[in-house]
C-alpha positions as CSV (number, residue, x, y, z in Angstrom):
1,M,-9.7,-6.3,12.0
2,Q,-11.7,-3.1,11.7
3,I,-9.9,-0.3,9.9
4,D,-11.5,3.2,9.9
5,I,-10.0,6.0,7.7
6,I,-11.1,9.7,8.0
7,T,-10.1,11.8,4.9
8,I,-11.3,14.6,2.7
9,F,-10.6,12.3,-0.3
10,P,-12.4,9.0,0.1
11,E,-12.0,8.1,-3.5
12,Y,-8.4,7.8,-2.8
13,F,-8.7,4.4,-1.1
14,G,-10.1,2.5,-4.1
15,P,-6.9,0.3,-4.0
16,L,-8.0,-1.2,-0.8
17,S,-10.6,-3.4,-2.9
18,V,-8.0,-5.0,-5.1
19,S,-5.4,-7.6,-4.8
20,L,-4.8,-9.9,-1.6
21,I,-6.1,-7.2,0.7
22,G,-9.3,-6.8,-1.3
23,K,-9.8,-10.6,-1.3
24,A,-9.4,-10.5,2.4
25,A,-11.9,-7.8,2.9
26,E,-14.4,-9.8,0.6
27,R,-14.0,-12.8,2.9
28,G,-14.6,-10.6,6.0
29,D,-11.1,-10.9,7.6
30,I,-10.7,-7.2,7.3
31,S,-13.5,-4.6,7.5
32,F,-12.8,-1.2,5.8
33,A,-14.9,1.9,6.6
34,V,-13.9,5.2,4.7
35,H,-15.3,8.4,6.1
36,D,-15.5,11.7,4.3
37,L,-14.5,14.4,6.8
38,R,-16.7,16.9,5.1
39,D,-19.6,15.2,6.4
40,W,-18.9,17.0,9.7
41,T,-18.9,20.4,8.2
42,Y,-22.0,22.6,7.9
43,D,-21.3,25.6,5.9
44,V,-22.1,25.7,2.2
45,H,-18.4,25.3,1.2
46,H,-17.8,22.2,3.5
47,T,-14.8,24.1,4.9
48,V,-12.2,21.8,6.7
49,D,-9.4,24.4,7.0
50,D,-8.3,27.9,8.1
51,S,-5.3,30.2,8.5
52,P,-3.0,29.4,11.2
53,F,-2.7,31.4,14.3
54,G,0.7,33.3,14.4
55,G,0.8,33.6,10.8
56,G,2.8,31.7,8.2
57,P,2.2,30.0,5.0
58,G,-0.4,27.3,4.3
59,M,-3.8,26.3,6.1
60,V,-4.4,24.2,9.0
61,M,-7.3,21.7,9.2
62,K,-10.0,22.9,11.8
63,P,-10.6,21.1,14.9
64,E,-14.5,21.1,14.9
65,P,-14.9,18.7,11.9
66,W,-12.1,16.4,13.3
67,G,-13.7,16.3,16.7
68,E,-17.0,15.5,15.7
69,A,-15.6,12.8,13.3
70,L,-13.8,11.1,15.9
71,D,-16.7,11.4,18.3
72,T,-19.0,9.5,15.7
73,V,-16.3,7.0,14.5
74,A,-14.9,6.2,18.0
75,P,-17.7,7.0,20.7
76,A,-17.0,7.3,24.4
77,G,-15.8,3.9,25.9
78,A,-14.3,2.6,22.5
79,D,-10.8,1.5,22.5
80,P,-9.2,1.9,19.0
81,L,-5.6,2.9,18.2
82,L,-5.6,6.2,16.4
83,V,-2.7,6.3,13.9
84,I,-1.9,9.7,12.5
85,P,0.5,10.0,9.5
86,T,2.7,13.0,9.7
87,P,6.3,13.9,8.8
88,A,6.9,14.8,12.6
89,G,5.9,11.3,13.7
90,L,8.1,8.3,14.6
91,P,9.5,6.3,11.7
92,F,7.1,3.5,10.6
93,S,8.9,0.2,10.4
94,Q,7.9,-3.5,10.0
95,Q,7.9,-3.8,13.7
96,H,5.3,-1.3,13.8
97,A,3.2,-3.0,11.1
98,A,3.5,-6.3,13.1
99,R,2.2,-4.5,16.2
100,Y,-0.5,-2.9,14.5
101,A,-1.5,-6.2,13.0
102,S,-2.3,-7.4,16.4
103,E,-4.8,-4.6,17.0
104,P,-8.4,-5.5,16.4
105,W,-9.4,-1.8,15.5
106,L,-7.3,1.0,13.9
107,I,-8.4,4.5,12.9
108,F,-6.2,6.5,10.4
109,A,-6.7,10.3,10.5
110,C,-5.5,11.7,7.0
111,G,-4.2,15.1,7.5
112,R,-3.7,17.7,4.7
113,Y,-2.2,21.2,4.2
114,E,-0.1,22.2,7.3
115,G,-1.6,19.3,9.4
116,I,-4.5,19.0,11.9
117,D,-5.0,21.6,14.8
118,G,-2.9,20.2,17.5
119,R,-5.7,20.4,20.0
120,V,-7.5,17.5,18.3
121,I,-4.4,15.2,18.9
122,D,-4.3,16.4,22.7
123,E,-8.1,15.7,23.1
124,A,-8.0,12.6,21.4
125,R,-5.2,11.2,23.7
126,S,-7.4,11.8,26.7
127,R,-9.8,9.1,25.6
128,M,-7.9,6.7,23.2
129,R,-4.5,5.6,22.4
130,V,-2.8,7.9,19.7
131,E,0.3,7.3,17.7
132,E,2.0,9.8,15.2
133,V,4.0,8.0,12.6
134,S,6.0,9.0,9.5
135,I,6.7,6.7,6.4
136,G,9.9,8.7,5.5
137,D,11.9,11.8,5.7
138,Y,10.0,13.7,3.0
139,V,6.7,15.6,2.9
140,L,3.5,14.4,1.0
141,A,0.6,16.6,0.0
142,G,-1.7,14.5,2.6
143,G,-1.7,11.5,4.7
144,E,-3.7,9.3,2.2
145,P,-0.7,7.7,0.5
146,A,1.0,7.0,3.8
147,V,-2.3,5.2,5.0
148,L,-2.2,3.1,1.9
149,V,1.4,2.1,2.6
150,M,0.9,1.3,6.3
151,T,-2.4,-0.6,5.5
152,E,-0.6,-2.9,2.9
153,A,2.1,-3.6,5.4
154,I,-0.1,-4.3,8.2
155,C,-2.9,-6.3,6.5
156,R,-0.4,-8.7,4.7
157,L,0.7,-9.9,8.0
158,L,-3.0,-11.0,9.2
159,P,-3.7,-14.7,9.1
160,G,-4.8,-15.9,5.6
161,V,-4.0,-12.7,3.7
162,L,-1.0,-14.3,2.1
163,G,-1.0,-17.3,0.0
164,N,1.9,-18.7,1.9
165,A,2.1,-17.8,5.5
166,E,5.8,-18.5,5.7
167,S,6.4,-15.6,3.3
168,A,6.0,-12.9,5.9
169,A,8.5,-14.6,8.2
170,D,11.1,-14.4,5.4
171,D,10.5,-10.7,4.7
172,S,13.0,-8.0,4.8
173,F,13.5,-6.7,8.4
174,G,12.4,-10.2,9.8
175,F,9.3,-9.0,11.6
176,G,6.8,-11.1,9.7
177,I,5.5,-12.9,12.8
178,S,2.0,-13.7,13.6
179,P,-0.2,-11.1,15.2
180,A,-0.6,-13.3,18.4
181,D,3.1,-13.5,18.7
182,A,3.4,-9.7,18.2
183,G,0.9,-8.9,20.8
184,S,2.4,-11.2,23.4
185,A,6.0,-10.3,22.7
186,G,5.7,-6.7,21.9
187,V,7.6,-7.6,18.6
188,S,10.7,-7.0,20.8
189,S,12.4,-10.0,19.4
190,P,13.4,-11.0,15.7
191,G,10.6,-12.9,13.9
192,G,12.6,-14.5,11.0
193,P,15.8,-15.3,9.3
194,M,16.0,-11.7,7.9
195,A,15.7,-10.1,11.2
196,G,17.4,-6.9,10.9
197,L,18.4,-7.3,7.1
198,I,17.1,-6.7,3.7
199,E,16.5,-9.6,1.5
200,G,18.8,-10.6,-1.3
201,P,17.9,-11.2,-4.8
202,A,15.3,-13.8,-5.9
203,Y,15.2,-16.0,-9.2
204,T,12.7,-18.0,-11.2
205,R,12.5,-19.7,-14.6
206,P,14.2,-19.9,-16.9
207,R,17.6,-21.1,-15.6
208,V,19.4,-19.0,-18.1
209,W,18.2,-15.7,-19.3
210,R,20.3,-13.5,-21.7
211,E,23.3,-15.5,-20.9
212,R,22.8,-14.9,-17.1
213,Q,22.5,-18.1,-15.1
214,V,20.6,-18.5,-11.7
215,P,23.2,-19.1,-9.0
216,P,23.9,-23.1,-9.0
217,V,23.2,-23.4,-5.2
218,L,19.6,-22.6,-5.7
219,L,19.3,-25.5,-8.0
220,S,21.2,-27.8,-5.7
221,G,18.3,-29.0,-3.5
222,D,20.6,-28.6,-0.5
223,H,18.1,-26.6,1.9
224,G,20.9,-25.8,4.4
225,A,23.2,-24.6,1.7
226,I,20.3,-22.5,0.1
227,A,19.3,-20.9,3.5
228,R,23.1,-20.0,4.0
229,W,23.5,-18.4,0.6
230,R,20.2,-16.4,1.1
231,R,21.5,-15.2,4.4
232,D,24.9,-14.4,3.0
233,S,23.2,-12.6,0.0
234,A,21.1,-10.4,2.6
235,L,24.0,-9.6,4.5
236,R,25.9,-8.2,1.5
237,R,23.0,-6.2,0.1
238,T,22.2,-4.9,3.6
239,A,25.9,-3.9,4.0
240,Q,25.9,-2.1,0.6
241,N,22.4,-0.4,0.8
242,R,21.7,-0.2,4.4
243,P,24.9,0.1,6.4
244,D,22.8,1.7,9.2
245,L,21.0,-1.8,9.8
246,V,24.2,-3.7,9.9
247,A,25.7,-1.3,12.4
248,R,22.7,-1.8,14.5
249,L,23.0,-5.6,14.3
250,V,26.8,-5.5,15.2
251,S,26.2,-3.0,18.1
252,A,23.4,-5.2,19.4
253,D,25.5,-8.4,18.9
254,R,28.4,-6.8,21.1
255,A,26.0,-6.0,23.8
256,R,24.7,-9.5,23.9
257,A,28.2,-10.9,24.1
258,Q,29.2,-8.7,26.8
259,S,26.2,-9.5,28.7
260,Q,26.6,-13.3,27.9
261,L,23.0,-13.4,26.5
262,T,22.0,-15.6,23.5
263,Q,19.1,-14.6,21.3
264,A,17.7,-16.1,18.2
265,G,18.9,-14.0,15.1
266,Q,22.2,-12.8,16.5
267,L,25.2,-12.8,14.2
268,D,27.5,-15.8,14.1
269,K,31.1,-16.1,13.0
270,H,30.1,-16.7,9.3
271,D,27.9,-13.6,9.2
272,R,30.7,-11.5,10.5
273,A,33.2,-12.9,8.0
274,V,30.8,-12.2,5.2
275,L,30.1,-8.6,6.5
276,A,34.0,-8.2,6.6
277,E,34.4,-9.4,3.1
278,A,31.6,-7.1,1.9
279,G,33.6,-4.0,3.3
280,F,31.6,-3.5,6.6
281,P,34.0,-2.3,9.2
282,V,33.9,-5.2,11.8
283,T,36.8,-5.7,13.9
284,E,38.9,-8.8,14.1
285,E,37.6,-9.5,17.5
286,D,34.0,-9.5,16.0
287,V,35.0,-12.0,13.4
288,A,36.7,-14.3,15.6
289,H,33.8,-14.2,18.1
């Protein structure tokens, strides 16, 4: 995978050389190129921003350096996916990460101030695919930290990046599927046992710490019982911390039942009983289904 990043703070991306992603880059599995937007400015101050038309606070990033930067990084005929982090974008999710991991070439455009002149995005859409995404309902000083977050989420799904490839399939949200599967299926179906859920707690040695014991089932060697415990824990934690995700699962499950469809990852009777015990408002009909 090729990842190009355009920014006015190239030094921000030092973390890309460390940990598992850094090792993957050393092996050549990922190729990073960080470009300084100021290389496409020609005044003595290397100006990249100006006052907004129509008035208002803040500054807007000028279109000229951005246009030339994109022309250079992605010349005519190239087919990258341009990703622009912005609070106005669609929410970035694990599903996005899996889909982006199937792309051979990503370009990230790091805006600052009040954002990039809107004409840059309009012009880019005329010659490449463009997606505007947000990593949360808050505002950052610039797109750089958002790009680091997205890059980590994307690159850990690439083959060979994680020490244990099965780890991704067991992640929260359940879209830790292979890039090949993501590309062929559009990541429209769940990819793991945590589909639509957040993971429950995990434990390691020692078995007893400050008089607190590891749950006995995890020491039992019964893989079926362990898998059931982990899913139950995920259901309870999701109901407590992310009831919106459970509501989405229950709603989708009802729709499947009404259309008499079956799909991997749907809630079973035991799941619904666990959710009811956790205080999530499922109906008696849901529990009995």
